[in-house]
All heavy atoms as a GROMACS GRO file, in nm:
protein
  589
    1MET      N    1  -9.436  15.040 -14.605
    1MET     CA    2  -9.517  14.919 -14.634
    1MET      C    3  -9.494  14.886 -14.778
    1MET      O    4  -9.514  14.971 -14.865
    1MET     CB    5  -9.662  14.948 -14.597
    1MET     CG    6  -9.747  14.838 -14.642
    1MET     SD    7  -9.926  14.859 -14.590
    1MET     CE    8  -9.940  15.002 -14.498
    2SER      N    9  -9.467  14.763 -14.812
    2SER     CA   10  -9.450  14.721 -14.950
    2SER      C   11  -9.588  14.703 -15.011
    2SER      O   12  -9.683  14.681 -14.942
    2SER     CB   13  -9.364  14.598 -14.958
    2SER     OG   14  -9.439  14.481 -14.931
    3SER      N   15  -9.589  14.698 -15.140
    3SER     CA   16  -9.717  14.672 -15.212
    3SER      C   17  -9.770  14.535 -15.185
    3SER      O   18  -9.884  14.509 -15.201
    3SER     CB   19  -9.700  14.698 -15.361
    3SER     OG   20  -9.608  14.608 -15.414
    4LEU      N   21  -9.681  14.443 -15.143
    4LEU     CA   22  -9.726  14.302 -15.117
    4LEU      C   23  -9.793  14.288 -14.982
    4LEU      O   24  -9.859  14.194 -14.958
    4LEU     CB   25  -9.608  14.206 -15.125
    4LEU     CG   26  -9.543  14.196 -15.263
    4LEU    CD1   27  -9.424  14.104 -15.250
    4LEU    CD2   28  -9.637  14.148 -15.365
    5THR      N   29  -9.776  14.391 -14.894
    5THR     CA   30  -9.840  14.386 -14.760
    5THR      C   31  -9.939  14.492 -14.741
    5THR      O   32  -9.982  14.520 -14.634
    5THR     CB   33  -9.732  14.392 -14.650
    5THR    OG1   34  -9.656  14.509 -14.667
    5THR    CG2   35  -9.637  14.270 -14.656
    6SER      N   36  -9.978  14.563 -14.850
    6SER     CA   37 -10.076  14.667 -14.835
    6SER      C   38 -10.211  14.606 -14.793
    6SER      O   39 -10.237  14.493 -14.818
    6SER     CB   40 -10.098  14.743 -14.968
    6SER     OG   41 -10.162  14.661 -15.062
    7PRO      N   42 -10.294  14.677 -14.724
    7PRO     CA   43 -10.422  14.624 -14.675
    7PRO      C   44 -10.510  14.564 -14.788
    7PRO      O   45 -10.569  14.459 -14.772
    7PRO     CB   46 -10.492  14.743 -14.613
    7PRO     CG   47 -10.383  14.831 -14.570
    7PRO     CD   48 -10.277  14.815 -14.672
    8LYS      N   49 -10.501  14.632 -14.907
    8LYS     CA   50 -10.586  14.578 -15.022
    8LYS      C   51 -10.530  14.446 -15.067
    8LYS      O   52 -10.604  14.352 -15.092
    8LYS     CB   53 -10.577  14.682 -15.136
    8LYS     CG   54 -10.663  14.643 -15.254
    8LYS     CD   55 -10.662  14.750 -15.353
    8LYS     CE   56 -10.753  14.712 -15.473
    8LYS     NZ   57 -10.764  14.817 -15.571
    9VAL      N   58 -10.400  14.426 -15.076
    9VAL     CA   59 -10.337  14.302 -15.121
    9VAL      C   60 -10.370  14.191 -15.020
    9VAL      O   61 -10.401  14.082 -15.057
    9VAL     CB   62 -10.185  14.320 -15.146
    9VAL    CG1   63 -10.120  14.182 -15.168
    9VAL    CG2   64 -10.165  14.406 -15.272
   10VAL      N   65 -10.352  14.222 -14.895
   10VAL     CA   66 -10.381  14.125 -14.788
   10VAL      C   67 -10.524  14.083 -14.796
   10VAL      O   68 -10.554  13.957 -14.782
   10VAL     CB   69 -10.343  14.183 -14.646
   10VAL    CG1   70 -10.392  14.092 -14.537
   10VAL    CG2   71 -10.192  14.204 -14.638
   11ALA      N   72 -10.617  14.174 -14.809
   11ALA     CA   73 -10.758  14.138 -14.818
   11ALA      C   74 -10.791  14.049 -14.943
   11ALA      O   75 -10.863  13.954 -14.933
   11ALA     CB   76 -10.843  14.263 -14.826
   12GLN      N   77 -10.728  14.080 -15.054
   12GLN     CA   78 -10.744  14.000 -15.176
   12GLN      C   79 -10.686  13.860 -15.153
   12GLN      O   80 -10.754  13.764 -15.194
   12GLN     CB   81 -10.674  14.065 -15.293
   12GLN     CG   82 -10.741  14.190 -15.342
   12GLN     CD   83 -10.672  14.262 -15.456
   12GLN    OE1   84 -10.548  14.236 -15.481
   12GLN    NE2   85 -10.734  14.352 -15.524
   13ARG      N   86 -10.574  13.847 -15.084
   13ARG     CA   87 -10.518  13.714 -15.062
   13ARG      C   88 -10.608  13.632 -14.972
   13ARG      O   89 -10.621  13.515 -14.985
   13ARG     CB   90 -10.376  13.721 -14.999
   13ARG     CG   91 -10.277  13.766 -15.103
   13ARG     CD   92 -10.140  13.750 -15.056
   13ARG     NE   93 -10.047  13.790 -15.157
   13ARG     CZ   94  -9.927  13.833 -15.137
   13ARG    NH1   95  -9.883  13.843 -15.009
   13ARG    NH2   96  -9.847  13.870 -15.235
   14ARG      N   97 -10.672  13.702 -14.874
   14ARG     CA   98 -10.763  13.630 -14.785
   14ARG      C   99 -10.886  13.580 -14.864
   14ARG      O  100 -10.934  13.469 -14.842
   14ARG     CB  101 -10.809  13.720 -14.671
   14ARG     CG  102 -10.706  13.741 -14.567
   14ARG     CD  103 -10.757  13.824 -14.452
   14ARG     NE  104 -10.650  13.851 -14.356
   14ARG     CZ  105 -10.639  13.957 -14.286
   14ARG    NH1  106 -10.731  14.048 -14.290
   14ARG    NH2  107 -10.543  13.974 -14.204
   15LYS      N  108 -10.937  13.657 -14.957
   15LYS     CA  109 -11.046  13.618 -15.042
   15LYS      C  110 -11.011  13.501 -15.127
   15LYS      O  111 -11.081  13.399 -15.140
   15LYS     CB  112 -11.093  13.736 -15.133
   15LYS     CG  113 -11.165  13.844 -15.059
   15LYS     CD  114 -11.206  13.955 -15.156
   15LYS     CE  115 -11.257  14.073 -15.088
   15LYS     NZ  116 -11.288  14.182 -15.181
   16GLU      N  117 -10.890  13.501 -15.183
   16GLU     CA  118 -10.843  13.392 -15.268
   16GLU      C  119 -10.829  13.265 -15.180
   16GLU      O  120 -10.869  13.156 -15.223
   16GLU     CB  121 -10.707  13.420 -15.325
   16GLU     CG  122 -10.709  13.529 -15.432
   16GLU     CD  123 -10.570  13.572 -15.476
   16GLU    OE1  124 -10.475  13.489 -15.468
   16GLU    OE2  125 -10.556  13.689 -15.520
   17ALA      N  126 -10.772  13.277 -15.061
   17ALA     CA  127 -10.751  13.159 -14.974
   17ALA      C  128 -10.892  13.102 -14.932
   17ALA      O  129 -10.904  12.981 -14.932
   17ALA     CB  130 -10.668  13.199 -14.851
   18ALA      N  131 -10.985  13.190 -14.906
   18ALA     CA  132 -11.122  13.143 -14.863
   18ALA      C  133 -11.188  13.072 -14.982
   18ALA      O  134 -11.250  12.965 -14.965
   18ALA     CB  135 -11.203  13.258 -14.815
   19PHE      N  136 -11.171  13.126 -15.106
   19PHE     CA  137 -11.226  13.062 -15.219
   19PHE      C  138 -11.164  12.924 -15.245
   19PHE      O  139 -11.232  12.825 -15.274
   19PHE     CB  140 -11.213  13.149 -15.345
   19PHE     CG  141 -11.260  13.092 -15.469
   19PHE    CD1  142 -11.399  13.069 -15.496
   19PHE    CD2  143 -11.167  13.052 -15.568
   19PHE    CE1  144 -11.434  13.014 -15.612
   19PHE    CE2  145 -11.214  13.000 -15.684
   19PHE     CZ  146 -11.348  12.974 -15.711
   20GLN      N  147 -11.033  12.919 -15.230
   20GLN     CA  148 -10.963  12.792 -15.251
   20GLN      C  149 -11.010  12.689 -15.149
   20GLN      O  150 -11.039  12.572 -15.186
   20GLN     CB  151 -10.812  12.813 -15.234
   20GLN     CG  152 -10.725  12.691 -15.250
   20GLN     CD  153 -10.695  12.658 -15.391
   20GLN    OE1  154 -10.682  12.752 -15.472
   20GLN    NE2  155 -10.678  12.534 -15.428
   21ARG      N  156 -11.019  12.723 -15.025
   21ARG     CA  157 -11.069  12.631 -14.917
   21ARG      C  158 -11.212  12.586 -14.942
   21ARG      O  159 -11.241  12.473 -14.939
   21ARG     CB  160 -11.058  12.698 -14.779
   21ARG     CG  161 -10.922  12.694 -14.719
   21ARG     CD  162 -10.922  12.729 -14.572
   21ARG     NE  163 -10.984  12.861 -14.548
   21ARG     CZ  164 -10.928  12.979 -14.563
   21ARG    NH1  165 -10.799  12.982 -14.600
   21ARG    NH2  166 -10.993  13.088 -14.537
   22ALA      N  167 -11.297  12.676 -14.988
   22ALA     CA  168 -11.437  12.637 -15.015
   22ALA      C  169 -11.446  12.549 -15.130
   22ALA      O  170 -11.523  12.448 -15.131
   22ALA     CB  171 -11.520  12.767 -15.039
   23PHE      N  172 -11.362  12.569 -15.234
   23PHE     CA  173 -11.360  12.483 -15.350
   23PHE      C  174 -11.310  12.342 -15.314
   23PHE      O  175 -11.377  12.242 -15.351
   23PHE     CB  176 -11.277  12.546 -15.464
   23PHE     CG  177 -11.281  12.468 -15.597
   23PHE    CD1  178 -11.378  12.500 -15.687
   23PHE    CD2  179 -11.195  12.362 -15.618
   23PHE    CE1  180 -11.384  12.433 -15.804
   23PHE    CE2  181 -11.204  12.290 -15.735
   23PHE     CZ  182 -11.303  12.327 -15.831
   24GLU      N  183 -11.203  12.337 -15.238
   24GLU     CA  184 -11.150  12.208 -15.192
   24GLU      C  185 -11.253  12.134 -15.104
   24GLU      O  186 -11.266  12.011 -15.117
   24GLU     CB  187 -11.019  12.226 -15.119
   24GLU     CG  188 -10.908  12.274 -15.211
   24GLU     CD  189 -10.782  12.319 -15.141
   24GLU    OE1  190 -10.779  12.316 -15.016
   24GLU    OE2  191 -10.685  12.352 -15.205
   25ASP      N  192 -11.316  12.204 -15.013
   25ASP     CA  193 -11.415  12.139 -14.927
   25ASP      C  194 -11.531  12.082 -15.011
   25ASP      O  195 -11.579  11.975 -14.985
   25ASP     CB  196 -11.474  12.242 -14.827
   25ASP     CG  197 -11.373  12.282 -14.717
   25ASP    OD1  198 -11.268  12.213 -14.709
   25ASP    OD2  199 -11.398  12.382 -14.652
   26PHE      N  200 -11.581  12.158 -15.111
   26PHE     CA  201 -11.685  12.116 -15.198
   26PHE      C  202 -11.644  11.991 -15.276
   26PHE      O  203 -11.722  11.892 -15.284
   26PHE     CB  204 -11.730  12.227 -15.291
   26PHE     CG  205 -11.831  12.185 -15.390
   26PHE    CD1  206 -11.962  12.161 -15.343
   26PHE    CD2  207 -11.811  12.178 -15.527
   26PHE    CE1  208 -12.062  12.121 -15.432
   26PHE    CE2  209 -11.905  12.141 -15.616
   26PHE     CZ  210 -12.037  12.112 -15.565
   27ALA      N  211 -11.520  11.993 -15.329
   27ALA     CA  212 -11.470  11.874 -15.404
   27ALA      C  213 -11.468  11.750 -15.313
   27ALA      O  214 -11.503  11.642 -15.351
   27ALA     CB  215 -11.330  11.906 -15.457
   28ARG      N  216 -11.422  11.771 -15.190
   28ARG     CA  217 -11.418  11.658 -15.100
   28ARG      C  218 -11.556  11.600 -15.071
   28ARG      O  219 -11.574  11.480 -15.056
   28ARG     CB  220 -11.350  11.696 -14.968
   28ARG     CG  221 -11.203  11.697 -14.977
   28ARG     CD  222 -11.134  11.728 -14.844
   28ARG     NE  223 -11.034  11.826 -14.865
   28ARG     CZ  224 -11.030  11.946 -14.817
   28ARG    NH1  225 -11.130  11.992 -14.737
   28ARG    NH2  226 -10.936  12.035 -14.850
   29THR      N  227 -11.658  11.687 -15.055
   29THR     CA  228 -11.793  11.636 -15.029
   29THR      C  229 -11.843  11.559 -15.150
   29THR      O  230 -11.931  11.476 -15.127
   29THR     CB  231 -11.898  11.753 -15.005
   29THR    OG1  232 -11.907  11.836 -15.121
   29THR    CG2  233 -11.858  11.837 -14.882
   30LEU      N  234 -11.791  11.578 -15.269
   30LEU     CA  235 -11.822  11.500 -15.386
   30LEU      C  236 -11.737  11.376 -15.404
   30LEU      O  237 -11.752  11.309 -15.504
   30LEU     CB  238 -11.815  11.589 -15.510
   30LEU     CG  239 -11.913  11.708 -15.514
   30LEU    CD1  240 -11.894  11.794 -15.638
   30LEU    CD2  241 -12.056  11.661 -15.510
   31GLY      N  242 -11.650  11.354 -15.305
   31GLY     CA  243 -11.569  11.230 -15.310
   31GLY      C  244 -11.432  11.246 -15.374
   31GLY      O  245 -11.361  11.147 -15.397
   32TRP      N  246 -11.392  11.371 -15.405
   32TRP     CA  247 -11.263  11.390 -15.470
   32TRP      C  248 -11.154  11.403 -15.361
   32TRP      O  249 -11.177  11.455 -15.258
   32TRP     CB  250 -11.264  11.521 -15.550
   32TRP     CG  251 -11.343  11.513 -15.679
   32TRP    CD1  252 -11.478  11.537 -15.682
   32TRP    CD2  253 -11.294  11.486 -15.806
   32TRP    NE1  254 -11.512  11.519 -15.816
   32TRP    CE2  255 -11.408  11.493 -15.889
   32TRP    CE3  256 -11.172  11.454 -15.862
   32TRP    CZ2  257 -11.393  11.466 -16.032
   32TRP    CZ3  258 -11.160  11.426 -15.997
   32TRP    CH2  259 -11.271  11.436 -16.079
   33TYR      N  260 -11.034  11.355 -15.390
   33TYR     CA  261 -10.916  11.378 -15.311
   33TYR      C  262 -10.849  11.503 -15.369
   33TYR      O  263 -10.848  11.513 -15.489
   33TYR     CB  264 -10.821  11.257 -15.312
   33TYR     CG  265 -10.877  11.136 -15.249
   33TYR    CD1  266 -10.936  11.032 -15.325
   33TYR    CD2  267 -10.867  11.120 -15.110
   33TYR    CE1  268 -10.989  10.922 -15.266
   33TYR    CE2  269 -10.919  11.003 -15.051
   33TYR     CZ  270 -10.978  10.905 -15.130
   33TYR     OH  271 -11.035  10.794 -15.073
   34ASP      N  272 -10.794  11.583 -15.286
   34ASP     CA  273 -10.735  11.706 -15.342
   34ASP      C  274 -10.590  11.718 -15.285
   34ASP      O  275 -10.556  11.676 -15.181
   34ASP     CB  276 -10.815  11.828 -15.302
   34ASP     CG  277 -10.820  11.855 -15.152
   34ASP    OD1  278 -10.890  11.783 -15.080
   34ASP    OD2  279 -10.750  11.952 -15.111
   35TRP      N  280 -10.512  11.787 -15.367
   35TRP     CA  281 -10.376  11.823 -15.334
   35TRP      C  282 -10.353  11.966 -15.384
   35TRP      O  283 -10.388  11.995 -15.495
   35TRP     CB  284 -10.276  11.731 -15.399
   35TRP     CG  285 -10.138  11.763 -15.375
   35TRP    CD1  286 -10.065  11.738 -15.262
   35TRP    CD2  287 -10.050  11.831 -15.458
   35TRP    NE1  288  -9.939  11.784 -15.278
   35TRP    CE2  289  -9.927  11.849 -15.398
   35TRP    CE3  290 -10.063  11.888 -15.589
   35TRP    CZ2  291  -9.820  11.911 -15.459
   35TRP    CZ3  292  -9.955  11.951 -15.646
   35TRP    CH2  293  -9.835  11.964 -15.578
   36HIS      N  294 -10.300  12.052 -15.295
   36HIS     CA  295 -10.283  12.189 -15.330
   36HIS      C  296 -10.133  12.229 -15.309
   36HIS      O  297 -10.083  12.202 -15.202
   36HIS     CB  298 -10.372  12.277 -15.245
   36HIS     CG  299 -10.357  12.425 -15.271
   36HIS    ND1  300 -10.320  12.513 -15.174
   36HIS    CD2  301 -10.366  12.496 -15.386
   36HIS    CE1  302 -10.317  12.636 -15.221
   36HIS    NE2  303 -10.336  12.628 -15.351
   37VAL      N  304 -10.071  12.292 -15.402
   37VAL     CA  305  -9.938  12.344 -15.387
   37VAL      C  306  -9.937  12.452 -15.287
   37VAL      O  307 -10.015  12.552 -15.300
   37VAL     CB  308  -9.882  12.399 -15.525
   37VAL    CG1  309  -9.747  12.470 -15.500
   37VAL    CG2  310  -9.872  12.290 -15.624
   38ARG      N  311  -9.868  12.441 -15.175
   38ARG     CA  312  -9.868  12.541 -15.076
   38ARG      C  313  -9.772  12.658 -15.101
   38ARG      O  314  -9.791  12.768 -15.052
   38ARG     CB  315  -9.831  12.475 -14.937
   38ARG     CG  316  -9.928  12.372 -14.897
   38ARG     CD  317 -10.065  12.429 -14.872
   38ARG     NE  318 -10.155  12.316 -14.846
   38ARG     CZ  319 -10.289  12.323 -14.870
   38ARG    NH1  320 -10.340  12.431 -14.920
   38ARG    NH2  321 -10.365  12.222 -14.846
   39ASN      N  322  -9.661  12.630 -15.168
   39ASN     CA  323  -9.564  12.736 -15.202
   39ASN      C  324  -9.536  12.731 -15.350
   39ASN      O  325  -9.440  12.660 -15.395
   39ASN     CB  326  -9.436  12.720 -15.112
   39ASN     CG  327  -9.345  12.837 -15.133
   39ASN    OD1  328  -9.366  12.920 -15.223
   39ASN    ND2  329  -9.245  12.840 -15.051
   40ALA      N  330  -9.610  12.802 -15.429
   40ALA     CA  331  -9.600  12.796 -15.574
   40ALA      C  332  -9.461  12.846 -15.625
   40ALA      O  333  -9.420  12.817 -15.731
   40ALA     CB  334  -9.709  12.875 -15.639
   41LYS      N  335  -9.395  12.924 -15.544
   41LYS     CA  336  -9.263  12.979 -15.583
   41LYS      C  337  -9.159  12.870 -15.591
   41LYS      O  338  -9.058  12.883 -15.658
   41LYS     CB  339  -9.214  13.083 -15.487
   41LYS     CG  340  -9.308  13.208 -15.490
   41LYS     CD  341  -9.241  13.323 -15.417
   41LYS     CE  342  -9.331  13.440 -15.410
   41LYS     NZ  343  -9.355  13.508 -15.533
   42GLN      N  344  -9.187  12.756 -15.529
   42GLN     CA  345  -9.093  12.642 -15.537
   42GLN      C  346  -9.130  12.545 -15.647
   42GLN      O  347  -9.066  12.434 -15.663
   42GLN     CB  348  -9.083  12.569 -15.407
   42GLN     CG  349  -9.026  12.654 -15.293
   42GLN     CD  350  -9.014  12.587 -15.157
   42GLN    OE1  351  -9.078  12.486 -15.140
   42GLN    NE2  352  -8.945  12.649 -15.067
   43SER      N  353  -9.235  12.567 -15.722
   43SER     CA  354  -9.280  12.484 -15.830
   43SER      C  355  -9.234  12.545 -15.966
   43SER      O  356  -9.205  12.666 -15.974
   43SER     CB  357  -9.429  12.475 -15.838
   43SER     OG  358  -9.474  12.414 -15.721
   44LYS      N  359  -9.233  12.463 -16.070
   44LYS     CA  360  -9.196  12.512 -16.202
   44LYS      C  361  -9.300  12.615 -16.246
   44LYS      O  362  -9.421  12.603 -16.212
   44LYS     CB  363  -9.191  12.406 -16.305
   44LYS     CG  364  -9.070  12.321 -16.295
   44LYS     CD  365  -9.064  12.228 -16.410
   44LYS     CE  366  -8.916  12.207 -16.444
   44LYS     NZ  367  -8.889  12.185 -16.578
   45ALA      N  368  -9.266  12.716 -16.324
   45ALA     CA  369  -9.362  12.816 -16.372
   45ALA      C  370  -9.464  12.743 -16.453
   45ALA      O  371  -9.437  12.655 -16.536
   45ALA     CB  372  -9.281  12.917 -16.459
   46GLY      N  373  -9.588  12.784 -16.434
   46GLY     CA  374  -9.704  12.724 -16.507
   46GLY      C  375  -9.755  12.599 -16.450
   46GLY      O  376  -9.855  12.549 -16.497
   47PHE      N  377  -9.697  12.544 -16.348
   47PHE     CA  378  -9.750  12.428 -16.284
   47PHE      C  379  -9.876  12.456 -16.205
   47PHE      O  380  -9.885  12.546 -16.129
   47PHE     CB  381  -9.641  12.375 -16.178
   47PHE     CG  382  -9.670  12.235 -16.130
   47PHE    CD1  383  -9.639  12.127 -16.201
   47PHE    CD2  384  -9.729  12.222 -16.004
   47PHE    CE1  385  -9.666  12.004 -16.156
   47PHE    CE2  386  -9.755  12.096 -15.956
   47PHE     CZ  387  -9.719  11.979 -16.029
   48PRO      N  388  -9.982  12.379 -16.232
   48PRO     CA  389 -10.114  12.410 -16.175
   48PRO      C  390 -10.102  12.389 -16.018
   48PRO      O  391 -10.031  12.309 -15.972
   48PRO     CB  392 -10.212  12.305 -16.232
   48PRO     CG  393 -10.137  12.256 -16.352
   48PRO     CD  394  -9.998  12.270 -16.327
   49ALA      N  395 -10.178  12.470 -15.947
   49ALA     CA  396 -10.174  12.469 -15.807
   49ALA      C  397 -10.265  12.373 -15.736
   49ALA      O  398 -10.249  12.342 -15.623
   49ALA     CB  399 -10.209  12.614 -15.754
   50LEU      N  400 -10.356  12.312 -15.814
   50LEU     CA  401 -10.454  12.221 -15.751
   50LEU      C  402 -10.466  12.095 -15.837
   50LEU      O  403 -10.478  12.102 -15.957
   50LEU     CB  404 -10.586  12.290 -15.737
   50LEU     CG  405 -10.701  12.207 -15.672
   50LEU    CD1  406 -10.673  12.170 -15.532
   50LEU    CD2  407 -10.833  12.288 -15.683
   51MET      N  408 -10.468  11.979 -15.766
   51MET     CA  409 -10.494  11.854 -15.833
   51MET      C  410 -10.608  11.783 -15.763
   51MET      O  411 -10.613  11.775 -15.636
   51MET     CB  412 -10.368  11.761 -15.825
   51MET     CG  413 -10.394  11.627 -15.892
   51MET     SD  414 -10.248  11.521 -15.893
   51MET     CE  415 -10.237  11.481 -15.721
   52LEU      N  416 -10.705  11.732 -15.842
   52LEU     CA  417 -10.818  11.662 -15.787
   52LEU      C  418 -10.811  11.520 -15.844
   52LEU      O  419 -10.778  11.500 -15.959
   52LEU     CB  420 -10.954  11.722 -15.823
   52LEU     CG  421 -10.973  11.862 -15.772
   52LEU    CD1  422 -11.108  11.916 -15.828
   52LEU    CD2  423 -10.981  11.867 -15.620
   53VAL      N  424 -10.838  11.416 -15.760
   53VAL     CA  425 -10.828  11.278 -15.802
   53VAL      C  426 -10.954  11.209 -15.754
   53VAL      O  427 -10.993  11.216 -15.640
   53VAL     CB  428 -10.705  11.206 -15.739
   53VAL    CG1  429 -10.702  11.058 -15.786
   53VAL    CG2  430 -10.580  11.276 -15.780
   54LYS      N  431 -11.017  11.141 -15.844
   54LYS     CA  432 -11.134  11.055 -15.815
   54LYS      C  433 -11.129  10.941 -15.916
   54LYS      O  434 -11.048  10.848 -15.896
   54LYS     CB  435 -11.260  11.130 -15.829
   54LYS     CG  436 -11.387  11.057 -15.774
   54LYS     CD  437 -11.510  11.150 -15.776
   54LYS     CE  438 -11.629  11.077 -15.727
   54LYS     NZ  439 -11.749  11.163 -15.731
   55ASP      N  440 -11.204  10.941 -16.018
   55ASP     CA  441 -11.198  10.839 -16.121
   55ASP      C  442 -11.106  10.887 -16.232
   55ASP      O  443 -11.082  10.820 -16.329
   55ASP     CB  444 -11.338  10.803 -16.173
   55ASP     CG  445 -11.419  10.917 -16.220
   55ASP    OD1  446 -11.381  11.033 -16.184
   55ASP    OD2  447 -11.510  10.904 -16.297
   56ARG      N  448 -11.057  11.008 -16.216
   56ARG     CA  449 -10.961  11.067 -16.317
   56ARG      C  450 -10.880  11.171 -16.239
   56ARG      O  451 -10.915  11.201 -16.123
   56ARG     CB  452 -11.034  11.134 -16.430
   56ARG     CG  453 -11.112  11.255 -16.381
   56ARG     CD  454 -11.210  11.302 -16.489
   56ARG     NE  455 -11.326  11.217 -16.478
   56ARG     CZ  456 -11.442  11.237 -16.532
   56ARG    NH1  457 -11.462  11.349 -16.597
   56ARG    NH2  458 -11.544  11.161 -16.514
   57VAL      N  459 -10.781  11.224 -16.298
   57VAL     CA  460 -10.697  11.330 -16.240
   57VAL      C  461 -10.732  11.464 -16.313
   57VAL      O  462 -10.731  11.469 -16.432
   57VAL     CB  463 -10.546  11.297 -16.256
   57VAL    CG1  464 -10.463  11.410 -16.198
   57VAL    CG2  465 -10.516  11.169 -16.186
   58VAL      N  466 -10.759  11.566 -16.235
   58VAL     CA  467 -10.787  11.697 -16.290
   58VAL      C  468 -10.689  11.794 -16.227
   58VAL      O  469 -10.681  11.810 -16.106
   58VAL     CB  470 -10.930  11.744 -16.252
   58VAL    CG1  471 -10.956  11.886 -16.309
   58VAL    CG2  472 -11.031  11.642 -16.308
   59TRP      N  473 -10.607  11.868 -16.310
   59TRP     CA  474 -10.517  11.965 -16.266
   59TRP      C  475 -10.586  12.102 -16.300
   59TRP      O  476 -10.641  12.121 -16.404
   59TRP     CB  477 -10.385  11.962 -16.342
   59TRP     CG  478 -10.311  11.843 -16.315
   59TRP    CD1  479 -10.314  11.721 -16.384
   59TRP    CD2  480 -10.213  11.818 -16.217
   59TRP    NE1  481 -10.229  11.630 -16.328
   59TRP    CE2  482 -10.163  11.693 -16.222
   59TRP    CE3  483 -10.161  11.901 -16.116
   59TRP    CZ2  484 -10.065  11.637 -16.140
   59TRP    CZ3  485 -10.064  11.854 -16.028
   59TRP    CH2  486 -10.016  11.716 -16.039
   60MET      N  487 -10.575  12.193 -16.203
   60MET     CA  488 -10.637  12.326 -16.232
   60MET      C  489 -10.570  12.439 -16.155
   60MET      O  490 -10.499  12.415 -16.057
   60MET     CB  491 -10.789  12.322 -16.201
   60MET     CG  492 -10.820  12.297 -16.059
   60MET     SD  493 -10.999  12.292 -16.019
   60MET     CE  494 -11.056  12.167 -16.134
   61GLU      N  495 -10.592  12.554 -16.204
   61GLU     CA  496 -10.548  12.682 -16.141
   61GLU      C  497 -10.673  12.765 -16.120
   61GLU      O  498 -10.739  12.800 -16.212
   61GLU     CB  499 -10.450  12.749 -16.230
   61GLU     CG  500 -10.386  12.874 -16.175
   61GLU     CD  501 -10.284  12.838 -16.068
   61GLU    OE1  502 -10.217  12.741 -16.077
   61GLU    OE2  503 -10.271  12.921 -15.970
   62LEU      N  504 -10.702  12.788 -15.990
   62LEU     CA  505 -10.821  12.871 -15.964
   62LEU      C  506 -10.778  13.019 -15.959
   62LEU      O  507 -10.673  13.055 -15.910
   62LEU     CB  508 -10.879  12.834 -15.823
   62LEU     CG  509 -10.928  12.692 -15.812
   62LEU    CD1  510 -10.980  12.662 -15.670
   62LEU    CD2  511 -11.036  12.657 -15.915
   63LYS      N  512 -10.863  13.100 -16.012
   63LYS     CA  513 -10.843  13.245 -16.015
   63LYS      C  514 -10.963  13.318 -15.958
   63LYS      O  515 -11.079  13.279 -15.985
   63LYS     CB  516 -10.812  13.293 -16.154
   63LYS     CG  517 -10.683  13.247 -16.214
   63LYS     CD  518 -10.567  13.305 -16.146
   63LYS     CE  519 -10.435  13.249 -16.208
   63LYS     NZ  520 -10.322  13.290 -16.131
   64VAL      N  521 -10.935  13.422 -15.887
   64VAL     CA  522 -11.039  13.511 -15.836
   64VAL      C  523 -11.027  13.643 -15.915
   64VAL      O  524 -10.918  13.703 -15.914
   64VAL     CB  525 -11.024  13.534 -15.684
   64VAL    CG1  526 -11.125  13.629 -15.633
   64VAL    CG2  527 -11.035  13.402 -15.610
   65TYR      N  528 -11.132  13.687 -15.973
   65TYR     CA  529 -11.128  13.815 -16.042
   65TYR      C  530 -11.190  13.928 -15.957
   65TYR      O  531 -11.294  13.906 -15.894
   65TYR     CB  532 -11.203  13.805 -16.176
   65TYR     CG  533 -11.123  13.725 -16.276
   65TYR    CD1  534 -11.133  13.589 -16.283
   65TYR    CD2  535 -11.030  13.788 -16.363
   65TYR    CE1  536 -11.056  13.517 -16.374
   65TYR    CE2  537 -10.959  13.719 -16.452
   65TYR     CZ  538 -10.969  13.588 -16.451
   65TYR     OH  539 -10.894  13.511 -16.547
   66TYR      N  540 -11.123  14.040 -15.955
   66TYR     CA  541 -11.167  14.153 -15.871
   66TYR      C  542 -11.241  14.253 -15.946
   66TYR      O  543 -11.253  14.241 -16.074
   66TYR     CB  544 -11.042  14.215 -15.803
   66TYR     CG  545 -10.972  14.112 -15.715
   66TYR    CD1  546 -10.856  14.050 -15.760
   66TYR    CD2  547 -11.028  14.079 -15.595
   66TYR    CE1  548 -10.796  13.951 -15.680
   66TYR    CE2  549 -10.968  13.979 -15.518
   66TYR     CZ  550 -10.850  13.920 -15.556
   66TYR     OH  551 -10.793  13.826 -15.479
   67ASP      N  552 -11.297  14.349 -15.880
   67ASP     CA  553 -11.379  14.456 -15.949
   67ASP      C  554 -11.301  14.524 -16.062
   67ASP      O  555 -11.366  14.573 -16.159
   67ASP     CB  556 -11.418  14.563 -15.842
   67ASP     CG  557 -11.513  14.508 -15.740
   67ASP    OD1  558 -11.577  14.401 -15.770
   67ASP    OD2  559 -11.523  14.562 -15.629
   68ASN      N  560 -11.170  14.524 -16.054
   68ASN     CA  561 -11.095  14.599 -16.158
   68ASN      C  562 -11.068  14.499 -16.283
   68ASN      O  563 -11.004  14.541 -16.375
   68ASN     CB  564 -10.963  14.651 -16.107
   68ASN     CG  565 -10.872  14.544 -16.052
   68ASN    OD1  566 -10.898  14.422 -16.064
   68ASN    ND2  567 -10.764  14.582 -15.990
   69GLY      N  568 -11.124  14.381 -16.274
   69GLY     CA  569 -11.111  14.284 -16.381
   69GLY      C  570 -10.979  14.210 -16.385
   69GLY      O  571 -10.957  14.123 -16.470
   70LYS      N  572 -10.897  14.227 -16.282
   70LYS     CA  573 -10.771  14.157 -16.277
   70LYS      C  574 -10.782  14.027 -16.192
   70LYS      O  575 -10.863  14.022 -16.099
   70LYS     CB  576 -10.661  14.246 -16.213
   70LYS     CG  577 -10.624  14.360 -16.303
   70LYS     CD  578 -10.507  14.437 -16.243
   70LYS     CE  579 -10.472  14.557 -16.333
   70LYS     NZ  580 -10.362  14.638 -16.280
   71ALA      N  581 -10.709  13.930 -16.236
   71ALA     CA  582 -10.709  13.805 -16.163
   71ALA      C  583 -10.615  13.813 -16.040
   71ALA      O  584 -10.507  13.878 -16.050
   71ALA     CB  585 -10.665  13.690 -16.254
   72GLY      N  586 -10.654  13.749 -15.937
   72GLY     CA  587 -10.565  13.744 -15.819
   72GLY      C  588 -10.480  13.620 -15.816
   72GLY      O  589 -10.492  13.528 -15.890
   0.00000   0.00000   0.00000
């Protein structure tokens, strides 16, 4: 089993995905349109994964921090 498919990594990715969905759902309830990069490996390095549009455009990268202090 590779380190990318270890149970811990899979669980962390699920937490990140759930956080991303909850954030996008919340933004939509406030009237924002959202766009999320689905495959970041095909984007330029440093390109933000989330864009929100309402009366302005907001680019952001959401991070989930784990008990060990590392960002996911």
